[in-house]
N, C-alpha and C positions, 0 to 999 in steps of 0.2 A: 886210321887217323879220324879224328872227330870232324864232322862237317862244320864249316863255317857258320856261325849263326849270329847276326846282328843282336844287339842287346834288346832293342825294342821289340824283336820278333821271338825272342827266346820263350817268353811265357806262353805266346800262341802255339810255339813249336812243342813245347812239354804238353800242353793241354790236347793238341792234335794228336800227339803220338799216344797219349793215355787213352784217348777215345778209341783210338784205332786199335791198341793192343790189350786194354784192360779185360774184354771178355775173355781173350786166349789165356791172358795170365791167371784170371780166377778160375777158369775152367781146368787148365792143367794143374793148378795148385789144388783144387777141390779133388781131382782125380788122385792126386798123391797123397793127401792128407786125409780124405774122406771126412772132412770137416769144413763146411762151407764158411762159417765165421772166421775160422782160423784163415782160410785161403783168401778171404777179403782182406784181413788184416794184414797178411804177408804182402798182398799186392799194394795195399796202401803205404805199407812200408818202403816198398821199392818206389813209389811215386815221390814220397817225402825224401828219399835218397837222391832222387834225379833233380828235385828242385834245389837241393843243398848243393850238389856237385856240378850240375850241367852249366849253370853260370859261369863257373871257372874253367870247366874243360871243354865245354861245347857240347852239342848233341851228338852222341855216338853215331858211327855210320850204321851200325846195327843196334839201334835203341831197343828193339824187342828184345833181343838176346841179352842186352845189359840188364835190362828190367827183370827178365826171368832169372838170371844169375843171381842178382841181388835178393829176389823173394826167395829162392831156394836156400841161400846162405843163411837168411834170416829163420827160415823153416828148419834147417839144421840146429841153429842155435836154439831155438824153441824147444825141439825135442830132445836135445841134450841136456837141457834143464829139467826135463821131466823123465826121472829115472825109470817110470814104469812103461815107456815108450821107446825103448832102445831100439826095437826092431823097426820102426819108422825112421829112425835116425840113419840107419844102415840103408834103407831104401832110398832115403834122400840124398845121401852121400853118394850112392850109386848113380843117381839119376843127375847129380852134379858133375859127376864123372872124376871127382878127386881134384882137378885143376881147373881154375877159373879159365885158363888159355884154352882148354880143350872142351869149352862149352860150345855145343853145335849150334850153327845157325838154325834158327826156328824155321826158316824156309825149308830146311831139309826134313822137316816133321810135318808138313802141311795137313796130310791126311788125320794124323793123329790130333793135332791141335785143333783142326775144324771140328772133328768129332766132339771134342771138349766143349767148344762152343755151343755146339748143337744140343749136347747134354745140358749145358747151362740153361738155355732157352726152354727146353722141356721141363727141367727142374722148376724154372720160375713160372711156369704156366701150369703147374700142377693142379689138377681138379679140386683137390682140397681147399684151395685158395678161391677167394672171390675174385670177380674179373678186375675190381679196382686193385686189389692186392698184387694180382698177376701182373698187371700194367706197371705198377710201382717198381716191383722186384725185378722185373725185365729191364726196366730202365737204369736200375742201379746196378745190377750185376752184369748185363750183356751191353748196356748202353755206356757205361762209365759215368753217368751223371751223377752230381752229388745230391745228397738228400735235401739241400737247399733249392737246387734247380728243379728237382721232382716235384717239391712242395709249390713252387711257383707255378709250374705247369698246371697243376690241379688246384690251385688256389686254397691251399690249407697252409697251417703254419709248419714250419720246419720240425717243431717238437712233435706235431701230430703225425707228420709223415714219417718221421723217424719211429715212433711207436707203431705205425702201420707196418713198416718194412721189419721191424724186430718182431711182431706177432706173426708175420709171414713165415719168417725164418723158423720160429718156434714151432709153427704149425707143421712144416716139412719135417722137422725132427720128431714130433709127435707121432705123425702119420708113417714115419720110417720110410720116407721118400728116397729112393734110390738115384744115383748118379749115372744112369744107364739110359740109353736110347731105347725108347719103347718098340715093341714088334707086334705084328699081327694086328688084330682088331683093336688093341690099345694104342698101337701107333696111329691109326685111321683116326680114332675118337680124340687122341691128345694132338694130332695135327690141327683139327679143327679148333680146338682151344687156343692154339698157338696163333692161328691165322686170325681169330677173332682179337686176340690181345694187340696184335701187331696193328689191325685195322682200327681198333679202339685208340691207340696211341697216335696213329696218323690223324685220325678225325680231331682230336683234341688239339693237335698241332695246326691243322689245316684250318679249321674254324672253331677257335676256342669257345667253349660252353658259357664262360663267364670271365668277368675282368675287363680291363680296358683295352687289351690288344685284340685285335681282328684275327690275327694268327700267331702262332709260335713256330716259325720255320725250323728252328733246332730240333724241335720235337718230331715234326713232320719228316725231316731228313733222317732221323734216326730209325723211324719206323720203316723207311723206304730201305735202309741199310739192313734192317732186320729181315725184310722181305727178300732181298737179295740172297741173304745167307740160307733163307729156308728153301730157295730154289736150288742152291747148290745141293742141298739134302734129299730134295725130292724133284729132280729135274724133269720128270716125266708125267708129273701131277697137274692136271689141266686146272684146277683151282688154285694150287699155288703159284703157277705162271700166271693165272688170272689176277691173283692178289699183287703180284709185283707190277703187272701192267697197269692195273688200275691205280694204285698210289702214284706210279711215275707220271702216267697221264695226267692225273689231277694235280701232282706236285709240279708240273711243268708250268702250271699257271700262277705259280705263288707270287712271283716278282711282278705281275701284271694285276694283282688283286688289290694293290694299294696305289695311289697316285703319288706325284711328288711332295705332297703335303702329309702323306701318311694315311689319307682318308680312303675308305672301302671303295672298290670299284667291282661293280657286279659283272657277271660273265659277258651279257650283251655289250658292255660298253668297254670291255677290256682291249688294250692295244695288243693284238696276237704278235706282233712282233717282238714283244718282251717274253713271251713264252720261252722256256728253256727248250733249245732245239735238241740238245743231247738227251734229256730225258723223254721227250716227245720220240725222237727214233727209238730209243732203247724200250720204251713202252710199247710201241706198235710192233717191234720186231719180237718182244716176248709174247705179245698176243697172237702174232702170226704162228709162233710156234705151239701155242695152245690150241688155235683154230685147226691146226695140220693134225694134232692128236685127236681132236673133236672128230674131224672128219674121218679118221680111222677107226671111230667107234668108242672112244673114251667119253665117259660121263662128264657133263659140264654142270656147273653150278652158279651160286649167286655172284661169286667174285668174277668169274668169267664173263657173265652176263653184264655186270656193272662195268667191266673194263671194255666191253664192246660198245656199251653206250658212251662211255668216255671218248672211245675211239672216234665216234661219229664227230664230236665236238672237235677234237684234235684235228681232223681231217678238213673242217671247213676253214678257208682261209679268212672268211669275214662270217660274222654272226649270222648275217642273212642267207648265208650259204649252207647253213646246217641242215641235215635231213632229218627234220622232225618226224616224218612219217616213219623213218625207219627207227628212230629213238621210240616213238610210240609203240611200234611193233615189239621192240625188244622188252619194254616194260610190260607189255601183256605177258609174253613169256615168263618174265621174272616174277610177275603176280600169280602165276600158276605154281611156279617152282617154290618161291617163299613168300606166301600171302602175307600181308600185315599192312597195318596203317601207314608207316612211312613208305612204302613202295607205292601205295595207292595214292597218296599226296604227290609223289614224284610222276606218277602216272597221269595224274590230272594235269601237271604243268605240260608233260609231253603231248597230251591229247589236245590241250588249248593251243599249243602253238601249231600243231600238224592240222587241226580240223577246226579251230575258232575257240573263242573263250567259252561259249555256250557248252561245247563238247567237254572242255575241262572241268567246267563247273558241275556237268552231270556227274562225272566220275567223282569229284570232290564231295557230292551230296551223300554218297554212300559211307563217308568217314565221319562217325558222330563227334561232336565236340567233346574233349577229353580223352578222345582215343590216345592222343600222345601226352597226357598228362600236362605238365606246364611248358611244354615246348612251345616256342612261338612259330613253328614251321606251318601248322595248319592255317591260322588265321593270316600269316604273310602270303602264303600262295594263294588263299581266297582273296586277299586284297589286290594280288597281281592280276588275278583272272577278272576280277571285278572292274579294275581300271582298264584292262584290254576291251571290256564289254562297254565301256563309257559310262558304268554306274559309280561315278565318282564319289557321292555321298557314302554309299555302302562301302567302297573301297577304303575311304578315309578312316571310317570306323574300324575295318578289319585291320589296317595297319597299326592303328592306335593300340588295339587290343593285344597285337603281336609284340608292340614296343613295351607294353607293360608287363608281358611275360619273359622277356629276354633278360638275362643276366650279364650279357656282354655289352659293354658301353659303345664300342664301334658300332655293332648291330643295331642297338637301340638308336643311335643317331640317324643311320640310315632309314630305318622304319619310320621315324618321326618326320624326316624330310618328305618321305612319299605321303605320309598321312597329310602333312601341310599343302603339298602340292594339289592332292586331290581335293581337299577342303576348298581350296582356291578355284579349282576348276568347276567344282560343284556350285560355287557361289557366282561364278560368271555368268552374265546374261546370254 
């Protein structure tokens, strides 16, 4: 029997179901048809059918099976119209089982279906694509986001994003990308690509690089969901566990990163009672699993180290309780494992908090201007350290420089306020 669904919640129920099931639909249909575009079209047809029929009939108890049955029937119709593809008609008819009533519950096929989702993730993150295209295609195929939603996340027009996704699909066809899980050395290499894309998606949601919004929580939440999927695929990989822990520990802060007026709130000023307790517990638990594997000799990498840093913040009940010396030591290890200007800038923050602003400025002095391109990170951190050192005129100039560089409106407002405050302090007798 269909579940009772109030009219005002129906659209939300459909969207929620689609987000949860679209990757499994597209993945299974791609395996059956070996045609990514067709698989996505069939899944979209099933969504349209749900939008048309569920308002009258209600959301089915097994919505996933309903969507899959509709998509398969549409696939059979498609191949019946294509005389040269009769073999695939038989395959799909066999998959459907001949009778709608005998359509198996998708939960009975979890292993096969989850493999399909993982295949879809690896296909979306094919090395022939650029990182930006990988992220867009992953959000489209695995996240179930519309082209318009992805375009808003990356601040481009819907038509431009549509073209980017279309070109990515054509590239996969041109390169002969296969819908199979990689193995051996290729698996290791591709796993790194997948993690990088998920991290890129999370960062764009957690701290938007441009636009008026400080964050895009829906995008960050989707990245966390993808990270959990990846752990199911590689449950004993320290870096994969580290990635999930990192995203969930950082993601736990999202509700506290804005005040009641929607204004940005920096880490030191956040009401930690608003941090998501479930994400905190889950992140720390996953990190504990990774630590156990590392203690047994498993190699650790950048995601594990960053998660260990995030955990120090998570364990501090108050900002002043943060173990900055431990964080500085972890950043020292991270700088050796993955040297680069972003790590050095963050290491300067940690050393500044652990050993005083002069120590932080000494670390920062080794990062030359322009090392991060047009990013506001370097001058904003310099401004913070100068402010803590009491050098308010120099701090004001650094914050003003950072403000001129950022493309995010909320971040610009924060930096301008800090610049004005330091100008006032510098001018005070």
